[in-house]
gemmi code that builds the backbone of each chain (N, CA, C; Angstrom):
import gemmi

chains = {
    "A": [
        ("MET", (119.362, 87.941, 118.403), (120.721, 88.065, 117.847), (120.706, 87.762, 116.164)),
        ("ILE", (119.966, 86.569, 116.206), (119.699, 85.893, 114.881), (118.476, 86.863, 114.004)),
        ("ALA", (117.539, 87.299, 114.948), (116.690, 88.243, 114.382), (117.185, 89.595, 113.584)),
        ("LEU", (118.397, 90.196, 114.424), (118.802, 91.389, 114.117), (119.689, 91.120, 112.711)),
        ("ALA", (120.394, 90.143, 112.700), (121.193, 89.682, 111.662), (120.415, 89.405, 110.030)),
        ("LEU", (118.992, 89.025, 110.629), (118.065, 88.737, 109.463), (117.496, 90.190, 108.982)),
        ("ARG", (117.451, 91.080, 109.880), (117.095, 92.323, 109.733), (118.029, 93.066, 108.882)),
        ("PHE", (119.284, 92.870, 109.017), (120.648, 93.448, 108.544), (120.620, 93.142, 107.253)),
        ("LEU", (120.143, 91.660, 106.999), (120.388, 91.068, 105.571), (119.359, 91.458, 104.703)),
        ("VAL", (118.093, 91.409, 105.327), (116.855, 91.941, 104.281), (116.939, 93.233, 104.266)),
        ("GLY", (117.257, 94.101, 104.966), (117.002, 95.589, 105.110), (118.208, 95.960, 103.949)),
        ("ALA", (119.381, 95.367, 103.900), (120.541, 95.611, 102.938), (119.860, 95.169, 101.626)),
        ("MET", (119.247, 94.188, 101.574), (118.942, 93.500, 100.012), (117.872, 94.590, 99.455)),
        ("SER", (116.881, 95.195, 100.607), (115.872, 96.011, 100.108), (116.347, 97.283, 99.870)),
        ("VAL", (117.106, 97.744, 100.486), (118.048, 99.319, 100.073), (118.829, 99.144, 98.690)),
        ("SER", (119.309, 98.296, 98.694), (119.900, 97.710, 97.386), (119.295, 97.638, 95.955)),
        ("ALA", (118.056, 96.904, 96.409), (117.445, 96.756, 95.381), (116.690, 98.005, 95.057)),
        ("PHE", (116.190, 98.872, 95.683), (115.361, 100.131, 95.378), (116.512, 101.181, 94.887)),
        ("ALA", (118.119, 101.048, 95.458), (118.835, 102.169, 94.823), (119.412, 101.503, 93.373)),
        ("ALA", (119.264, 100.239, 93.103), (119.469, 99.813, 91.768), (118.479, 100.251, 90.716)),
        ("LEU", (116.901, 100.168, 91.344), (115.919, 100.753, 90.494), (116.179, 102.288, 90.419)),
        ("GLY", (116.651, 102.822, 91.183), (116.882, 104.442, 91.080), (117.825, 104.733, 89.796)),
        ("GLU", (118.963, 103.689, 89.957), (120.085, 103.943, 88.711), (119.355, 103.624, 87.310)),
        ("ALA", (118.417, 102.755, 87.334), (117.891, 102.310, 85.941), (116.845, 103.265, 85.430)),
        ("PHE", (116.658, 104.332, 86.118), (115.800, 105.521, 85.342), (116.273, 106.734, 85.078)),
        ("LYS", (115.993, 107.271, 84.001), (116.358, 108.718, 83.818), (115.199, 109.733, 83.543)),
        ("PRO", (115.322, 111.129, 83.874), (116.206, 111.550, 84.266), (116.366, 111.647, 85.633)),
        ("LYS", (117.470, 112.305, 86.096), (117.536, 112.086, 87.612), (116.535, 112.452, 88.700)),
        ("ARG", (115.963, 113.530, 87.999), (114.587, 114.032, 88.920), (113.774, 113.227, 89.154)),
        ("PHE", (113.420, 112.117, 88.239), (112.787, 111.003, 88.518), (113.100, 109.814, 89.320)),
        ("SER", (114.325, 109.561, 88.993), (115.076, 108.603, 89.667), (115.363, 108.920, 91.307)),
        ("GLY", (115.555, 110.061, 91.615), (115.140, 110.642, 93.080), (114.330, 110.209, 93.611)),
        ("LEU", (113.193, 109.980, 93.123), (111.846, 109.442, 93.636), (112.306, 107.987, 94.869)),
        ("PHE", (113.360, 107.106, 94.170), (113.505, 105.866, 94.858), (114.599, 106.317, 95.993)),
        ("ALA", (114.886, 107.378, 95.905), (115.831, 107.817, 97.115), (114.807, 107.831, 98.592)),
        ("ALA", (113.713, 108.060, 98.164), (112.687, 108.457, 99.165), (111.458, 107.186, 99.254)),
        ("ALA", (112.239, 105.916, 98.689), (111.221, 104.560, 98.552), (111.493, 103.991, 100.183)),
        ("PRO", (109.996, 103.601, 100.657), (110.035, 103.209, 101.956), (111.009, 101.803, 101.934)),
        ("SER", (112.099, 101.753, 101.488), (112.906, 100.566, 101.513), (113.189, 99.778, 103.070)),
        ("ILE", (113.635, 100.717, 103.764), (113.857, 100.170, 105.267), (112.409, 99.998, 105.937)),
        ("ALA", (111.451, 100.727, 105.739), (110.114, 100.852, 106.502), (109.459, 99.247, 106.139)),
        ("LEU", (109.804, 99.117, 104.770), (109.167, 98.021, 104.242), (109.248, 96.499, 105.258)),
        ("VAL", (110.871, 96.612, 105.311), (111.269, 95.404, 105.632), (111.094, 95.435, 107.207)),
        ("THR", (111.380, 96.645, 107.921), (111.165, 96.549, 109.476), (109.673, 96.449, 109.790)),
        ("LEU", (108.837, 96.974, 108.997), (107.407, 96.817, 109.151), (106.912, 95.317, 109.214)),
        ("ALA", (107.487, 94.778, 108.108), (106.984, 93.486, 107.907), (107.587, 92.382, 108.978)),
        ("MET", (108.778, 92.857, 109.360), (109.241, 92.045, 110.530), (108.578, 92.186, 111.922)),
        ("THR", (108.226, 93.576, 112.068), (107.468, 93.783, 113.205), (106.025, 93.247, 113.228)),
        ("PHE", (105.423, 93.026, 111.990), (104.291, 92.523, 112.233), (104.125, 90.974, 112.683)),
        ("HIS", (105.392, 90.592, 112.635), (105.381, 88.988, 112.724), (105.865, 88.899, 114.212)),
        ("SER", (106.518, 89.859, 114.930), (107.107, 90.109, 116.115), (106.458, 90.457, 117.220)),
        ("GLU", (105.743, 91.807, 116.726), (105.037, 92.648, 117.894), (103.465, 92.528, 117.525)),
        ("GLY", (103.135, 92.353, 116.507), (101.753, 92.424, 115.996), (101.359, 93.772, 115.423)),
        ("PRO", (99.953, 93.783, 115.047), (99.538, 95.043, 114.007), (99.319, 96.197, 114.728)),
        ("ARG", (99.141, 96.214, 116.190), (98.769, 97.426, 116.827), (100.084, 98.483, 117.064)),
        ("TYR", (101.304, 97.427, 117.316), (102.538, 98.056, 117.172), (102.832, 98.699, 115.970)),
        ("VAL", (102.493, 97.876, 114.874), (103.008, 98.517, 113.458), (102.199, 99.676, 113.143)),
        ("ALA", (100.723, 99.644, 113.611), (99.605, 101.128, 113.305), (100.326, 102.046, 114.024)),
        ("VAL", (101.149, 102.130, 115.406), (101.575, 103.088, 116.063), (102.922, 103.539, 115.249)),
        ("GLU", (103.615, 102.524, 114.960), (105.081, 102.948, 114.070), (104.581, 103.696, 112.878)),
        ("ALA", (103.737, 103.313, 112.207), (103.365, 103.749, 110.806), (102.632, 105.090, 110.816)),
        ("ARG", (101.986, 105.429, 112.139), (101.914, 106.831, 112.229), (102.598, 107.889, 112.546)),
        ("SER", (103.481, 107.204, 113.199), (104.789, 108.142, 113.346), (105.467, 108.180, 112.225)),
        ("MET", (105.768, 107.220, 111.489), (106.467, 107.493, 110.243), (105.860, 108.251, 109.336)),
        ("ALA", (104.696, 108.414, 109.384), (103.995, 109.249, 108.573), (104.243, 111.063, 108.769)),
        ("LEU", (104.406, 110.903, 110.027), (105.280, 112.539, 110.663), (106.353, 112.766, 109.902)),
        ("GLY", (107.237, 111.424, 110.138), (108.664, 111.391, 109.578), (108.813, 111.740, 108.145)),
        ("GLY", (107.630, 111.354, 107.238), (107.542, 111.558, 105.952), (107.593, 112.981, 105.686)),
        ("PHE", (106.730, 113.737, 106.380), (106.657, 115.137, 106.093), (108.052, 115.638, 106.545)),
        ("ALA", (108.737, 115.246, 107.630), (110.084, 115.815, 107.714), (110.888, 115.446, 106.577)),
        ("PHE", (110.698, 114.220, 106.175), (111.817, 113.806, 104.991), (111.686, 114.940, 103.774)),
        ("ALA", (110.370, 115.174, 103.427), (110.152, 116.101, 102.355), (110.806, 117.597, 102.609)),
        ("ALA", (110.636, 117.982, 104.041), (111.198, 119.364, 104.423), (112.583, 119.115, 104.435)),
        ("TYR", (113.509, 117.933, 104.684), (114.689, 117.672, 104.806), (115.194, 118.103, 103.557)),
        ("CYS", (114.544, 117.219, 102.239), (114.958, 117.540, 100.889), (114.934, 118.640, 100.569)),
        ("GLY", (114.076, 119.634, 100.886), (113.630, 120.995, 100.403), (114.789, 121.744, 100.951)),
        ("SER", (115.192, 121.785, 102.234), (116.066, 122.333, 102.788), (117.652, 122.000, 102.406)),
        ("CYS", (117.901, 120.759, 101.908), (118.870, 120.307, 101.318), (119.361, 120.858, 99.907)),
        ("ILE", (118.194, 120.987, 99.145), (118.411, 121.713, 97.985), (118.834, 123.212, 98.166)),
        ("VAL", (118.195, 123.689, 99.166), (118.388, 125.137, 99.204), (119.892, 125.415, 99.780)),
        ("ILE", (120.341, 124.501, 100.681), (121.751, 124.747, 101.299), (122.600, 124.193, 99.817)),
        ("ALA", (122.479, 123.172, 99.060), (123.178, 122.783, 98.239), (123.301, 123.425, 96.935)),
        ("LYS", (122.523, 124.407, 96.815), (122.765, 125.488, 95.987), (123.682, 126.098, 95.727)),
        ("HIS", (124.244, 126.495, 96.834), (125.586, 127.253, 97.196), (126.583, 126.384, 96.719)),
        ("ALA", (127.261, 126.958, 95.841), (128.572, 126.176, 95.125), (129.615, 125.737, 96.114)),
        ("TRP", (129.860, 126.800, 97.339), (130.671, 126.657, 98.130), (130.659, 125.507, 99.131)),
        ("CYS", (129.425, 125.191, 99.131), (129.046, 123.987, 100.421), (129.158, 122.728, 99.660)),
        ("PRO", (129.821, 121.841, 100.227), (129.950, 120.311, 99.925), (128.676, 119.662, 100.054)),
        ("ILE", (128.387, 118.867, 98.915), (127.037, 118.277, 98.857), (126.676, 117.386, 100.129)),
        ("TRP", (127.738, 116.860, 100.373), (127.593, 115.730, 101.744), (127.302, 116.521, 102.983)),
        ("LEU", (127.997, 117.975, 102.961), (127.739, 118.744, 104.135), (126.347, 119.413, 104.274)),
        ("ALA", (125.797, 119.603, 103.282), (124.507, 120.016, 102.907), (123.435, 119.026, 103.480)),
        ("ALA", (123.828, 117.755, 102.920), (122.920, 116.695, 103.138), (122.907, 116.156, 104.451)),
        ("VAL", (123.945, 116.546, 105.266), (124.108, 116.168, 106.407), (123.543, 117.203, 107.584)),
        ("SER", (123.771, 118.502, 107.214), (123.364, 119.383, 108.122), (121.819, 119.681, 108.134)),
        ("ALA", (121.561, 119.246, 106.827), (119.807, 119.315, 107.079), (119.130, 118.423, 107.729)),
        ("TRP", (119.699, 117.345, 108.154), (119.398, 116.346, 109.406), (118.644, 117.338, 110.489)),
        ("CYS", (119.301, 118.360, 110.641), (118.870, 118.998, 111.637), (117.435, 119.648, 111.288)),
        ("VAL", (117.011, 119.767, 110.144), (115.615, 120.250, 109.661), (114.667, 118.916, 109.905)),
        ("TRP", (115.054, 117.735, 109.463), (114.357, 116.664, 109.849), (113.997, 116.573, 111.243)),
        ("GLY", (115.000, 116.651, 111.957), (114.727, 116.655, 113.564), (113.977, 117.395, 114.097)),
        ("VAL", (113.693, 118.732, 113.740), (112.944, 119.886, 114.234), (111.513, 119.495, 113.711)),
        ("VAL", (111.563, 119.175, 112.378), (110.030, 118.860, 112.018), (109.528, 117.675, 112.308)),
        ("ALA", (110.287, 116.625, 112.291), (109.702, 115.430, 113.096), (109.411, 115.148, 114.438)),
        ("PHE", (110.300, 115.767, 115.258), (110.141, 115.735, 116.541), (108.784, 116.876, 116.881)),
        ("GLY", (108.950, 117.994, 116.012), (107.968, 119.031, 116.426), (106.473, 118.589, 116.110)),
        ("ALA", (106.548, 117.740, 115.074), (105.091, 117.248, 114.825), (104.900, 116.189, 115.884)),
        ("TRP", (105.748, 115.281, 116.111), (105.607, 114.372, 117.107), (105.054, 114.876, 118.535)),
        ("LYS", (105.615, 115.980, 119.210), (105.164, 116.763, 120.243), (103.680, 117.255, 120.019)),
        ("VAL", (103.490, 117.762, 118.893), (102.111, 118.195, 118.676), (100.994, 117.271, 118.900)),
        ("LEU", (101.338, 116.091, 118.214), (100.797, 114.821, 118.285), (100.561, 114.563, 119.919)),
        ("LEU", (101.543, 114.298, 120.522), (101.342, 114.312, 121.975), (100.631, 115.230, 122.711)),
        ("VAL", (100.842, 116.319, 122.272), (100.085, 117.435, 122.986), (98.487, 117.370, 122.788)),
        ("LEU", (98.257, 117.021, 121.394), (96.643, 116.841, 121.149), (96.029, 115.640, 121.566)),
        ("GLY", (96.902, 114.858, 122.339), (96.442, 113.568, 122.919), (96.267, 112.378, 122.018)),
        ("GLY", (96.854, 112.507, 120.711), (96.897, 111.406, 119.653), (97.679, 109.992, 120.093)),
        ("ALA", (98.695, 110.260, 121.139), (99.428, 109.128, 121.601), (98.828, 108.152, 122.349)),
        ("PRO", (98.782, 106.881, 122.194), (98.064, 105.868, 123.206), (98.797, 105.937, 124.220)),
    ],
    "B": [
        ("MET", (108.835, 116.411, 80.245), (109.880, 115.395, 80.785), (109.173, 114.046, 81.045)),
        ("THR", (109.686, 112.909, 80.421), (109.346, 111.558, 80.373), (110.337, 110.680, 81.145)),
        ("PRO", (109.645, 109.915, 82.205), (110.900, 109.259, 82.934), (111.172, 107.868, 81.554)),
        ("MET", (112.409, 107.339, 81.629), (112.754, 106.298, 80.896), (113.655, 105.383, 81.867)),
        ("LEU", (113.405, 104.170, 81.077), (114.136, 103.128, 81.639), (115.489, 103.058, 81.042)),
        ("ASP", (116.672, 103.408, 81.703), (118.074, 103.157, 80.949), (119.153, 102.533, 81.831)),
        ("LEU", (119.237, 100.992, 81.279), (120.047, 100.202, 82.248), (121.475, 100.396, 82.057)),
        ("THR", (121.715, 101.249, 81.377), (123.375, 101.658, 81.205), (123.501, 102.324, 82.702)),
        ("GLY", (122.656, 103.077, 83.301), (122.897, 103.479, 84.625), (123.429, 102.527, 85.514)),
        ("LEU", (122.763, 101.290, 85.559), (123.235, 100.463, 86.598), (124.898, 99.771, 86.374)),
        ("ARG", (125.502, 100.125, 85.154), (126.785, 99.450, 84.818), (127.740, 100.814, 85.582)),
        ("SER", (127.214, 101.932, 85.374), (128.134, 103.007, 85.732), (128.384, 103.055, 87.297)),
        ("VAL", (127.651, 102.446, 88.065), (127.922, 102.261, 89.523), (129.041, 101.274, 89.839)),
        ("ARG", (130.148, 101.352, 90.477), (131.127, 100.629, 90.894), (130.769, 99.618, 91.904)),
        ("PRO", (131.353, 98.530, 91.853), (130.824, 97.386, 93.032), (131.035, 97.895, 94.404)),
        ("SER", (131.942, 98.601, 94.596), (132.147, 99.166, 95.894), (131.062, 100.059, 96.263)),
        ("GLU", (130.326, 100.607, 95.450), (129.373, 101.748, 95.695), (128.331, 100.862, 95.957)),
        ("TYR", (128.047, 99.892, 95.404), (126.824, 98.748, 95.566), (126.989, 97.998, 97.047)),
        ("ALA", (128.473, 97.734, 97.188), (128.628, 97.236, 98.622), (128.616, 98.211, 99.590)),
        ("ALA", (128.721, 99.501, 99.623), (128.406, 100.613, 100.520), (127.195, 100.736, 100.664)),
        ("ARG", (126.080, 100.774, 99.705), (124.768, 100.682, 100.025), (124.243, 99.640, 100.565)),
        ("PHE", (124.684, 98.543, 100.270), (124.205, 97.129, 100.884), (124.482, 97.233, 102.756)),
        ("ALA", (125.929, 97.708, 102.721), (126.169, 97.607, 104.134), (125.354, 98.579, 104.903)),
        ("PHE", (125.281, 100.019, 104.455), (124.600, 101.093, 105.112), (123.148, 100.788, 105.229)),
        ("GLY", (122.516, 100.083, 104.053), (120.980, 99.549, 104.349), (120.956, 98.553, 105.556)),
        ("GLY", (121.839, 97.855, 105.491), (121.571, 96.973, 106.683), (122.033, 97.389, 107.969)),
        ("ALA", (122.872, 98.205, 108.086), (123.063, 98.919, 109.461), (121.967, 99.747, 109.790)),
        ("VAL", (121.388, 100.661, 108.782), (120.128, 101.373, 109.112), (119.141, 100.474, 109.567)),
        ("SER", (118.870, 99.427, 109.003), (117.674, 98.967, 109.270), (117.774, 98.085, 110.768)),
        ("VAL", (119.082, 97.818, 111.116), (119.306, 97.239, 112.290), (119.089, 98.670, 113.378)),
        ("ALA", (119.445, 99.586, 113.119), (119.495, 100.883, 114.055), (118.330, 101.299, 114.469)),
        ("THR", (117.339, 101.251, 113.273), (116.090, 101.825, 113.430), (115.196, 100.697, 114.256)),
        ("THR", (115.360, 99.241, 113.925), (114.932, 98.515, 115.052), (115.299, 98.716, 116.617)),
        ("LEU", (116.765, 98.881, 116.655), (117.390, 99.301, 118.126), (116.567, 100.438, 118.763)),
        ("VAL", (116.228, 101.455, 117.851), (115.850, 102.844, 118.493), (114.231, 102.396, 118.793)),
        ("ALA", (113.638, 101.654, 117.913), (112.193, 101.343, 118.513), (112.270, 100.448, 120.047)),
        ("ARG", (112.989, 99.777, 119.846), (113.121, 98.723, 121.066), (113.473, 99.756, 122.456)),
        ("ALA", (114.372, 100.546, 122.217), (114.658, 101.438, 123.194), (113.779, 102.518, 123.749)),
        ("TYR", (113.074, 103.230, 122.590), (112.389, 104.354, 122.824), (110.856, 104.091, 122.594)),
        ("GLY", (110.565, 102.761, 121.950), (109.176, 102.576, 121.814), (108.776, 102.948, 120.341)),
        ("PRO", (107.282, 102.418, 119.840), (107.204, 102.613, 118.371), (106.897, 104.042, 118.051)),
        ("LEU", (106.676, 104.972, 119.086), (106.292, 106.327, 118.498), (107.413, 106.872, 117.816)),
        ("VAL", (108.628, 106.688, 118.842), (110.028, 107.325, 118.181), (110.559, 106.331, 116.971)),
        ("GLY", (110.277, 105.197, 117.445), (110.902, 104.422, 116.395), (110.216, 104.482, 114.966)),
        ("GLY", (109.084, 104.683, 115.025), (108.325, 105.073, 113.679), (108.771, 106.103, 112.987)),
        ("LEU", (109.148, 107.325, 113.503), (109.761, 108.506, 113.022), (110.967, 108.282, 112.240)),
        ("PHE", (111.540, 107.450, 112.982), (113.165, 107.133, 112.331), (113.181, 106.034, 110.986)),
        ("LEU", (111.842, 105.572, 110.727), (111.570, 104.561, 109.596), (111.696, 105.509, 108.441)),
        ("ALA", (111.441, 106.951, 108.496), (111.528, 108.008, 107.490), (112.675, 109.026, 107.614)),
        ("PHE", (113.671, 108.541, 108.313), (115.073, 109.191, 108.509), (116.024, 109.088, 107.310)),
        ("PRO", (116.332, 110.121, 106.792), (117.219, 110.200, 105.622), (118.471, 109.917, 105.795)),
        ("SER", (118.729, 108.595, 106.366), (120.173, 108.147, 106.662), (120.961, 107.881, 105.617)),
        ("ILE", (120.320, 107.307, 104.502), (121.193, 106.857, 103.275), (121.318, 108.033, 102.240)),
        ("PHE", (120.465, 108.829, 102.332), (120.410, 109.967, 101.315), (121.729, 110.722, 101.334)),
        ("PRO", (122.501, 111.139, 102.499), (123.814, 112.134, 102.108), (124.604, 111.027, 101.190)),
        ("ALA", (124.869, 109.819, 101.423), (125.620, 109.110, 100.712), (125.254, 109.011, 99.446)),
        ("SER", (123.905, 108.734, 99.197), (123.646, 108.569, 97.734), (123.830, 109.810, 96.937)),
        ("ILE", (123.524, 110.901, 97.533), (123.606, 112.433, 96.680), (124.795, 112.633, 96.531)),
        ("THR", (125.789, 112.417, 97.289), (127.161, 112.543, 97.318), (127.585, 111.602, 96.118)),
        ("LEU", (127.291, 110.495, 95.850), (127.523, 109.654, 94.696), (126.892, 110.130, 93.600)),
        ("VAL", (126.171, 110.747, 93.722), (125.352, 111.418, 92.175), (125.971, 112.407, 91.885)),
        ("LYS", (126.603, 113.458, 92.655), (127.435, 114.346, 92.450), (128.568, 113.801, 92.139)),
        ("GLN", (129.283, 113.016, 92.517), (130.580, 112.705, 91.880), (130.487, 112.135, 90.351)),
        ("HIS", (129.521, 111.568, 90.191), (129.315, 110.873, 89.017), (128.851, 111.714, 87.723)),
        ("ASP", (127.757, 112.658, 88.297), (126.995, 113.474, 87.225), (127.011, 114.888, 87.459)),
        ("GLY", (127.608, 115.439, 88.583), (127.649, 116.840, 88.858), (126.537, 117.326, 89.887)),
        ("ARG", (126.989, 118.708, 90.020), (126.029, 119.263, 91.105), (124.515, 119.441, 91.010)),
        ("ALA", (124.415, 119.937, 89.572), (123.062, 120.027, 88.823), (121.978, 118.525, 89.162)),
        ("LYS", (122.682, 117.513, 88.750), (121.854, 116.446, 88.690), (121.941, 116.027, 90.365)),
        ("ALA", (122.710, 116.241, 91.123), (122.491, 115.908, 92.575), (121.192, 116.628, 93.272)),
        ("LEU", (121.030, 118.023, 92.591), (120.038, 118.688, 93.226), (118.774, 118.037, 92.496)),
        ("ASP", (118.876, 117.715, 91.186), (117.767, 117.049, 90.547), (117.299, 115.734, 91.341)),
        ("ASP", (118.138, 114.988, 91.806), (117.922, 113.721, 92.660), (117.193, 114.374, 93.801)),
        ("ALA", (117.694, 115.336, 94.684), (117.053, 115.804, 95.704), (115.515, 116.217, 95.445)),
        ("ARG", (115.269, 117.038, 94.405), (113.984, 117.509, 93.944), (113.088, 116.083, 93.905)),
        ("GLY", (113.451, 115.058, 93.299), (112.587, 113.838, 92.992), (112.420, 113.237, 94.407)),
        ("ALA", (113.596, 113.277, 95.303), (113.279, 112.641, 96.574), (112.334, 113.646, 97.485)),
        ("ARG", (112.383, 114.822, 97.190), (111.354, 115.602, 98.118), (110.102, 115.057, 97.762)),
        ("ILE", (109.690, 114.887, 96.331), (108.356, 114.308, 95.962), (108.113, 112.964, 96.328)),
        ("GLY", (109.151, 112.256, 96.415), (109.097, 110.863, 97.186), (108.574, 110.976, 98.378)),
        ("GLY", (109.145, 111.885, 99.153), (108.781, 111.913, 100.385), (107.267, 112.094, 100.904)),
        ("ALA", (106.534, 112.818, 99.945), (104.971, 112.965, 99.947), (104.438, 111.269, 99.783)),
        ("GLY", (105.036, 110.711, 98.874), (104.532, 109.178, 98.549), (104.888, 108.514, 99.899)),
        ("MET", (106.207, 108.777, 100.668), (106.243, 107.658, 101.942), (105.056, 108.050, 102.868)),
        ("VAL", (104.483, 109.447, 102.841), (103.716, 109.729, 103.781), (102.221, 109.028, 103.348)),
        ("ALA", (101.982, 108.934, 102.195), (100.965, 107.968, 101.854), (101.103, 106.537, 102.107)),
        ("PHE", (102.218, 106.165, 101.902), (102.676, 104.667, 102.581), (102.170, 104.485, 104.017)),
        ("ALA", (102.750, 105.335, 104.785), (102.713, 105.219, 106.095), (101.259, 105.208, 106.415)),
        ("ILE", (100.484, 106.020, 105.965), (99.065, 106.434, 106.390), (98.314, 105.189, 105.894)),
        ("VAL", (98.700, 104.287, 104.713), (98.038, 103.293, 104.303), (98.213, 102.330, 105.372)),
        ("VAL", (99.457, 102.099, 105.873), (99.838, 100.839, 106.912), (99.188, 101.024, 107.794)),
        ("TRP", (98.934, 102.388, 108.519), (98.486, 102.852, 109.770), (97.016, 102.471, 109.527)),
        ("ALA", (96.240, 102.759, 108.571), (95.077, 102.464, 108.390), (94.594, 101.004, 108.150)),
        ("GLY", (95.583, 100.482, 107.459), (95.390, 98.754, 107.292), (95.709, 97.847, 108.223)),
        ("SER", (96.480, 98.219, 109.142), (97.047, 97.423, 110.135), (95.930, 96.640, 111.063)),
        ("GLY", (95.978, 95.314, 111.082), (94.857, 94.706, 111.790), (93.569, 94.503, 111.340)),
        ("ARG", (93.554, 94.892, 109.888), (92.207, 94.909, 109.061), (92.189, 93.912, 108.197)),
        ("CYS", (93.708, 93.776, 107.616), (93.962, 92.973, 106.431), (95.250, 92.162, 106.746)),
        ("SER", (95.625, 91.467, 105.753), (96.896, 90.553, 106.078), (98.129, 91.218, 106.119)),
        ("PRO", (99.199, 91.152, 106.785), (100.102, 92.040, 106.843), (100.786, 92.059, 105.184)),
        ("PHE", (100.903, 91.362, 104.604), (101.433, 91.058, 103.222), (100.544, 92.278, 102.327)),
        ("LEU", (99.368, 92.061, 102.408), (98.192, 92.752, 101.610), (98.536, 94.305, 102.158)),
        ("VAL", (98.678, 94.615, 103.358), (98.809, 96.090, 103.778), (100.003, 96.650, 103.368)),
        ("LEU", (101.148, 95.994, 103.114), (102.486, 96.343, 102.839), (102.514, 96.521, 101.369)),
        ("ALA", (101.988, 95.574, 100.806), (101.758, 95.627, 99.189), (100.969, 96.836, 99.033)),
        ("CYS", (99.747, 96.956, 99.594), (99.022, 98.421, 99.114), (99.776, 99.627, 99.932)),
        ("GLY", (100.323, 99.409, 100.679), (101.067, 100.642, 100.814), (102.387, 100.970, 99.877)),
        ("LEU", (102.947, 99.997, 99.285), (104.007, 100.273, 98.299), (103.243, 101.029, 97.209)),
        ("ALA", (102.198, 100.225, 96.524), (101.632, 100.519, 95.481), (100.960, 102.043, 95.672)),
        ("THR", (100.646, 102.190, 96.850), (100.336, 103.663, 96.956), (101.206, 104.667, 96.996)),
        ("TRP", (102.543, 104.182, 97.405), (103.546, 105.232, 97.398), (104.033, 105.448, 95.973)),
        ("ALA", (103.951, 104.302, 95.167), (104.367, 104.393, 93.661), (103.400, 105.367, 93.030)),
        ("LEU", (102.163, 105.172, 93.198), (101.174, 105.983, 92.609), (101.393, 107.540, 92.853)),
        ("VAL", (101.453, 107.743, 94.154), (101.429, 108.899, 94.561), (102.629, 109.668, 94.328)),
        ("SER", (103.681, 108.892, 94.297), (104.965, 109.599, 93.921), (105.059, 110.207, 92.412)),
        ("VAL", (104.735, 108.854, 91.601), (104.915, 109.228, 90.237), (103.766, 110.257, 89.749)),
        ("GLY", (102.592, 110.165, 90.245), (101.537, 111.085, 89.739), (101.850, 112.416, 90.293)),
        ("LEU", (102.461, 112.712, 91.424), (102.797, 114.129, 91.616), (104.093, 114.607, 90.765)),
        ("TRP", (104.999, 113.669, 90.637), (106.218, 113.905, 89.680), (105.611, 114.467, 88.422)),
        ("ILE", (104.749, 113.472, 87.705), (104.241, 113.824, 86.414), (103.502, 115.296, 86.695)),
        ("SER", (102.742, 115.320, 87.725), (101.874, 116.643, 87.624), (103.043, 117.846, 87.714)),
        ("ARG", (104.110, 117.576, 88.478), (104.980, 118.793, 88.788), (105.976, 119.152, 87.594)),
        ("TYR", (106.516, 117.775, 87.046), (107.492, 118.132, 85.945), (107.340, 117.346, 84.771)),
        ("GLY", (106.041, 116.746, 84.262), (105.603, 116.011, 83.224), (105.827, 117.009, 81.884)),
        ("ARG", (105.446, 118.348, 82.043), (105.372, 119.209, 81.257), (106.676, 119.874, 80.902)),
        ("GLU", (107.594, 119.505, 81.584), (108.891, 120.289, 81.134), (109.547, 119.667, 80.177)),
        ("PRO", (110.487, 120.530, 79.462), (111.064, 119.739, 78.503), (112.167, 118.681, 78.916)),
        ("GLN", (112.478, 117.640, 78.064), (113.540, 116.755, 78.506), (114.890, 117.277, 78.741)),
        ("PRO", (115.450, 117.127, 79.890), (116.911, 117.800, 80.024), (117.775, 116.976, 78.858)),
        ("ALA", (118.812, 117.798, 78.883), (119.992, 116.944, 78.250), (120.921, 116.148, 78.810)),
        ("GLU", (120.916, 114.798, 78.906), (121.478, 113.982, 79.613), (122.948, 113.614, 79.272)),
        ("ARG", (123.990, 113.857, 80.419), (125.220, 113.719, 79.757), (125.722, 112.280, 79.293)),
        ("HIS", (126.360, 111.987, 78.884), (126.742, 110.458, 78.314), (127.960, 110.129, 79.626)),
        ("ARG", (127.729, 109.088, 80.478), (128.686, 108.740, 81.289), (129.595, 107.884, 80.726)),
    ],
}
model = gemmi.Model(1)
for chain_id, residues in chains.items():
    chain = gemmi.Chain(chain_id)
    for i, (resn, *xyz) in enumerate(residues, 1):
        res = gemmi.Residue()
        res.name, res.seqid = resn, gemmi.SeqId(i, " ")
        for name, pos in zip(("N", "CA", "C"), xyz):
            atom = gemmi.Atom()
            atom.name, atom.element = name, gemmi.Element(name[0])
            atom.pos, atom.b_iso = gemmi.Position(*pos), 0.0
            res.add_atom(atom)
        chain.add_residue(res)
    model.add_chain(chain)
structure = gemmi.Structure()
structure.add_model(model)
structure.setup_entities()
């Protein structure tokens, strides 16, 4: 429980720090980079190194690389949906989660089929 | 287009918005840990790149600066996603070979280099947009 509380605190600080960095730069097209900063991953992996060891971290990081591709695809689809003025931005961003899911789990399934999973 | 430091942007964010990001960030950090514990590191790792905070942050950009700037924010994040892939590959390759601190520091440096490098190659030659005064 204490470990989870610590993760909450450190994760919150990391996300807030990267968000503040994003606010401190312009143009928006550049500050958007910080929305894709590995703020959660940095904290989670640092604590996982300590609790589970480097092999576990390597497996998580390999999956995260697939998730990163899915993140880029998510942003692309979010842009396409949000270009339509009738669609609220929040709805475009939430509905594009489906794209993230399809790409991330699709790539993950391919990895399993190819025998890449331990 | 040249990136510039503009600290006035920090003052435009309300304390409640900073608090929301803090709470969201902490909650997502715990949630990804719980996913990894329940389903293992293969699935848990995927969720390290889940855009959980993005809908809230892009909505805030839209409220402050309008839809066009929110779309610009998403364009930047799309490039940052490529940097996220680079971060993960460095951590994957370096785990067990170097100290955790060095692995994560190299990963973060790679994220920054790849993201900024791709951004400059994609948008660096475009004219500077007119920034609306907030």
